[in-house]
N, C-alpha and C positions, 0 to 999 in steps of 0.2 A: 806683298806682291805689288809692284808698280803697274798701274791700270790707267788706260785711257778710256774715257766714257764719251761717246757722241751726245749730241742733243736727242731728244726724242725717246729717251729710255723710259719704260714703263716700270714704276717702282710701287712696292707695297711696304709701307713702314711697319705693318703688323707681323711680318714674317721675319724670323731669324732663321735663315736657311729654309728647310722645309717645315719648320715648327711655326704654328700660329701663336704669337706671344701678345698680340693686342687684339682682342676679340671684338671690342665695341669701338665703333667710330675711329678705325685705324686710317692712317693717311694713305692715300693713293695719288700718284702724281706722274706727270711726264716732264721730264727734265728740259728746262728752257736753255740751259747752257751746257757745253761740253766741259770736261775737267780732267786733270791729271792728278791722280791720288795715290796714297798708300793704303791698300786694303789690308784688313787683319782678319785672320781666321776664315776668310772667305765669306764673312757675313757682315762686314761693316767698314768704314772709312776712318782712319786715325788722323789723317793729314792730307793736305792737297790745295790746289788752286784751280779756279775755273778760268774760261777763256776771257772773262772780263776783269780778272785780276783781283777777285775775292778769294781769301785763303783762310783755311781753318787748320787748328791744331788741337787735338784731344789728348788730355793727360788725365791720370788717375787723381782723384780727390775722395778720400774715404768719407769725408763730410758730406758728401753728396746725398741729398734726399729729394727726389722728384715729387714726393707727396703721394697721396692716394689718387687713383685715376679719376680725372676730371673728364667725364664724357662729353662735356660741352666743347672740349677742344679736340682736334683730330690727334691721334696718338702715333708717335713714331718711336720705335725702339732706339735705345741710346746709341747703338752702334751705327745707326744711319742719321743720327742728328746732324752731324757735320755735312754729310752728303746732301741732305735735305736743303740745307742753306746753299751749298754750292750749285745745286740744281735750279734754285728758284731766286737768287738774288745777285745783283751786281755789285753792291756796296755793303758796307757794315750798316749803314742807316737802314737800307732796305731789308737786310737780314734781320735786324732787331724788330722791324715793323712785321715781318713774316712771322717771327716767333711768338707774337701776341696771340695767335690762333692755334698754337701747337703746344703739346705737352710731350716732352721726351719721357719714356717709360723705362724702367729698369729691367735689365735682362741679364742673364748669366751665361758664360761660356766656359766649358770645362770647370765649372765650380767657381769661377771668378766673376764677381758682379761688375758690370759696366758702370762703376761709380766714378763718373768723369765730368770734368768741366771743360770749357771750350774758349780758346782764344781765337778771335777773328780779326782780319785787317784787310785793307783794299788799296787799290792803285793811287787813291788821292791822299793816303796817309792817315785815314781814320782807323781806329781800332777799338776793340771792346773785349772784356773778359766776362763770360756768362757762367754763373754757377747757381745751382739749385740747393738752397739751405733751408731746412725746416719746411720743405715743400714749396717754397717760393722762389721765383727767379730773383737773383741779385745780380744786377748789370753794373759794371763799371765801363762806361763809355767815354772815349775821348783819346786823343793820340798820346797822351801822356801815359796810358796803361799799355806798356809794351813788354812787360816781363810777367811770365807765369811759370811757377813750378808746380809742386803738389801741395800736400797739407802744410799748414792749416787754411782755412777759408781765407779768401782774398783780403777782407777787412783786417783780419789778424795779421797777415803778411804785411800789410801797409803800416799797421801799428808798430810791428817789430822794426820795420825799415825806418821809421821816424825816430828810433833811438840813435841812429847813425848820423854823423855830420861829415860829409866828404867835400866841404866847401874849399878847403885848402889841403887837398890830399897830396901826399908825397909817396915816394917809394917804401917809406917806413909806416905808412898808414896801416893799422891793423884791420884785417878783414877776417870774417868768420870762414874757416876753411874746411869744415867737415862736409859730409854729403848729405846732411839734413836739408830738406827743401827749403827751410828758412835761411840756411846759410847760403844756398845756391841762389836763392831769390836776391839776397843782399849783394852777393859778388856779381851777379848778371846786371843789376841795376848800376852798381859802381862802375864797372867796365863800359857799359853802354854809354853812361854820361861822359866817359873819358874818350869815347871813340872819336877819332878826327873825322871831319867832312871828307867823304870819299871823292877821289878825282875821277873815278871810273866805276863802271858796274863791277868789274873784276875786284877793286878794292873794297867795295860795299859788301860783296859777298864773302871775301876773305875776313872782314871785320866781324861779321855776324857768326861765321863758323868759328872764329877764334874764341868768341865769347861762349858759344854753345859748347865747345870742347871744355872750356874751363868750368862750366856748370854741369858737365856730364858726370855720371856715376860710373866709376871704374869697376871692372870685374872683381868680385870678391869683397866689395865694400860691405860692411856690416848691415844686415837687414833684420831688424828686430820687430818690424811692424809689417806684416805682410799686406800687400796692396799699396803701400806708400812709397816703397823704395826698392827698385831693381836695378840691375846694371843697364846703363844706356844701350839700347840695341841699334838705334840709328839716329842720324841727325839730318834735318833738312834746312835749306835756305831758299828763299824765293825772291827773284827779281820781278816785282809786280809791274814794274814799268814796261819791261821787255818781254815779260811772260816766259820766264826760265825758271825751271824747277830743279834745284840741286839736291843730291841724296848722297848720304855717306853711311854705309853699313858698317857698324864698328868691328866686324869680323873680317873685313876686306880692307886692303891698303889704298883703295882708290876713291875719289869723289867723282860721281858721275852726274850728268845733267841732261835735262830734256828741254828742247825748244817747242813751245806750244804752237808756234807757227808751222811746224813740220807735220802736225797731226791733222787728220780729217775728222772735224767735229760735226759734220753734217748729219742730219737725222737718217738713220738707215746705215751709217757707216759701222764697220764691225768694232767690237771692243777689242782693245789691243793690251797685251800684258807683257811684262818683263820681270824675271825672277833676278833681284839684285845680288843674290848669293852666288857670285860668279867672280873669281879673282881676275878674270881676264877682261872685265869690263872697266872701261876707263873713258873719261872725257864725255863728249856728246853721244849718248846712246839713243837718240831719237829713232834712228833707223833700225835699231836692234829689236824693237817690239815686233811681237807676233800676234797674229789673230787668236783670240781666246776661243776655245771650243764652245764655251757658254759663259754668258755673263755671270759673275759671282752673285749679283742681287739686282 
């Protein structure tokens, strides 16, 4: 569900819906920034951007290990990890600093563990990939880290990528073409380095969506390792400069987008929602959002 959160939201990082999942030193905070996000299962945020141009993207990584509970740090369940950063940081650098006092905590929804890693980027072009491997955070920070898929862990992805040399690539250059996350990582990196400098915001979004579609998992693709590969359910692209959030549900024919300037992020403003599962939606849908009966979290 596409959701608009104003500033001033009171959040409890220890609750997964009505269930208390972080009993000791759970995170409680008031959001400093408004955001437009994609919520999942009504208990967390998988993707989105805040009004300052910080964006987050959450994907499955079965290698994820948040480690035993460290009660010296405030705990936020993994489904709200990304939202915590959107609520509290303007930039990637600030988000990484905020993370030093926080521990994501593993939770499950419908029997599926929130084994996830996080990609973040901001309006000044900085980016980072955050993973928890062996109970410790592993951060790849720098604008060169712009691609993330799923397993294996990021260091292994980079090692696999180093096997390829695309210096003098041609249309005959062999690319890995399966739906394995390693293959999709290599293809995304290859096409990203080939992407021409856009002459407009429209070209920039079109280029990013073209690569995302190429790296997507079609319906019916082989899935022999649950938790690591499912068909792509949606794609997003974000204009961080002009604060526009583009969304494409893979079961509908249209791309829709939201202009953050059209939303009321003032503290006390209502939470607004839009169900994108509607084939009549197309183009700018900022005016289509409706007041939520209650905030999902």
